[in-house]
N, C-alpha and C positions, 0 to 999 in steps of 0.2 A: 446783642452783637455775641459772636463766638470768640475765643480765646483766638485763633488761627486768625478772626478776621480783622481782631483788634490789633491784633502784631502788624499784620500786614500794611493796616493804615499809617503805622507809625514806625513802620520799618526805614524810612527816609531821616527817620529825624535820627532814630538811633545810628544807623550806618555815619549820619554827619557828624552826629559827637564823636563816634569811635573813629574816623578819618583824622578831625582835627586833634585828638588828644595821640593818635597812633602815627599820623602822617605816612601813611604804608595803606594802599587799597585793600593789598589780601589781607591783610591783617586785622582792616575793620569789619570785612565782610565774616571772616572767623569769630571776631566779638560779638558780632549781630546774631549769627547761629546759636553760640555757644548760650549767649542773651534766651533764645529761642527753647531751647530744649529745657533750660531753667525754667523758665516762665511756663511751660506747657506742664511741668512735673510739680509745679507749684502746686500744695497740699489746697491754700486760702485764694477768694477770690480778692487779688489788692483792692483797697479801696480806690485808688488812680493807678490806671494802669500805662498812664504817661509814666508819674511818678516813679512808679515799680522798675520801670522797663531799662528810664535814663538811668536810674541807681545802678540798676544792673550791669547795664554795659559799661556804665562808666566805671567799677569798680574793676571788670577785665580788661578794659582796656590800658589801666592801671596797672594792673599785675602784669599784661604783658608787655606794658613799656619797661615795667623795671627788667625784667628778662632782657628786653632787645637793648635796652640802653650798654648791658654787658657785649653783646654780641657787635654793635655799631662801635665799641670800643676796640675789638678786635678785627676791624674791618678794613679788606685791601683795599686802601685811599681814603677820600675824604667822602661819606654819605650824606646823601640828600633826597629828601621827601619822595615821595611818588607824585608826580603833577596829577592833578582830577579835572578834568576839563569839563565836566559838568557835575553840579550838585546838585543830587534831589531831592533836597529839601530845600520848599522854595517857602517862603515869608513874601508875599508880594510890599508888604510895610517896611521890611530890613531886606528888600532883595541886594542893594548894592553894600550895605555891610557884610551879609553875608557873604557875598564874593569874593570881598576882599580877602575877610578871614582863610582860606582855601587859595591866597595867593602863595605862588614859592615863597616870597619875603616876610608873612605871615608864618609862613610855615619856619623858616629860618630860625626867626625870633623865639619860637613856640621851642626849636630845641633846646633855648638856654634856660629853661626854666625844669624843675623836679617835676616828677611825676605828676604827685599832689598839685602842684601850681599851677602845672598845665590842665589840670581837670578843672581844677577851681575857674583858672580863668576861663577856661571855655565852657563851664557850664552857667557860669554869672555873667560873663559880660559877652559873649558870641552870642548864647541863647537865652540871657536873662531870666535864668531860672532864680527863685528867691534864696539866700542863706540856709534857709529854713529846709530847701530841699537839694540843696548843694551838701549841706552839713550831713544828710542821710545820705545822699550816694556816695560820701566819698569818706565816712567811718568817721567824722570829724565835728569837734563844736561849731557852734555856729561865728565863737569868738576867735576860733583858729582858723576859720575858713575866711574869716574877712580880712586877717592877717596875712594867710597865704592870699587872698585876692590882691592886697595891698602891693606885696612885692612881687607880685607877677607881673602888675600894671607897672613897677618902675623898672623892674628889667626888661621889659617890651619897649617903655618909652627911652629907655635907654638906648634900645640898639633901632630907633625908628630914625628915616630919615628929617633933615627939619625941614623940608619943603615938600610938598606932597602935589604930584603930576596931576593935571585933568584928568579925569578918569577914559573919557572916551578919546582923549588923546593917545592916551598910555596905551588904550583894545588897540587903536588903528595901527597907530607904532608895533605892538604884539605882532597883529595880523600882518603885516609889512613883511616884519623879520623872519616868522616862521614861513611865510611865503620863501622867501628869500634863501634861506636853509636848506628847505623840502627841496629845492629845485638847483640848488649845488651853484647858486649866481654869487660867487665872491665878490664881485664889486656893487651887486648890491648887499652885500653885507659889510662893505667897508664903508659905502653910503652911509647906511643906520647905526656904525659904531664908532667910537671915539677911537683915536688914532694909539692911545695907551691901553686900549681894554686887554684885557687879558682871560684865556680859557680854561675851566677846570673840569673836568670831568670825572664821572661818577658811572663805571661800570656794569652795576649790580657782582661789584669783588671778584670779579673772573679779571686776563689781563685786560690789560685800560686802553681803549678805541682810541683816547686823545692823548696828544703829547702831553706831556706834562708841562706847563704854564706855557701854554702856548699865544706869545704876544702877536697882534695884531698890527699890522696885514700881512707883512711878508713872510710869516711861516706859515699864515692860515693850509697853504697846501700840504706841508709835509706833518701837518697833525689832523686832515681831517678824518670822518669818522669812515672807516672801510666798511661800516654797516650803519642803514638805519635803523637797525631793528633793536628794540629796548630789551631789557633783561628787568628782573626784579631790583625795584629800587633806584633802577636808572635816571638819571635826569641832567642837566648840564648847568652852571651858571656863569654869568660873564661880569669880571670887575675890572676896575682900573688897576694897573700893575702899581700904582704910588700907592 
């Protein structure tokens, strides 16, 4: 198998790793492309193409995230991760767990972690890499990676909801919500959302399309988006005002 064929076979995995570290589709795609350039020019054949490529994309993503954190601190408004509708990496034995790891809730929790903690958590907890492989990927000792993993799990657990909704019910509710949202069905949205819900929007750093702190339901028409078109990084989250 040629290097190009090996890379294409592992591309979905590499993208999935980069996306979970970065929370951005475009940045993840750039990280994967940079990984290919480094792999193509690497003089020797690695003992494990998967290990080499996973380590390379992780290091690139860590560097990108460190610079991205600075940009996000200067961002106009609150920054949200880019939603990913379909994860290209499919592992039938762990499909539900992997699907949960790209939910908006999980990505927002990952934002609490430092770049190194985030990379260690993603490689170890999401993709099941051994600590030896994780240590090689992030350039730290195994002992240090174990400590990073412990801290990352603590931060993630601290932000998780106390009660987990049934996955099928959650998916069905989400589908109903987005159908109503796309159709501009305010009455339908009123039925699905609590009376004290608040909408917070991210318009990609441009002039905000959402009213700041739109409380449901009476103020919705005033803060309804003028366009459904997404720009980079745009997303929306709904949360109680209390």
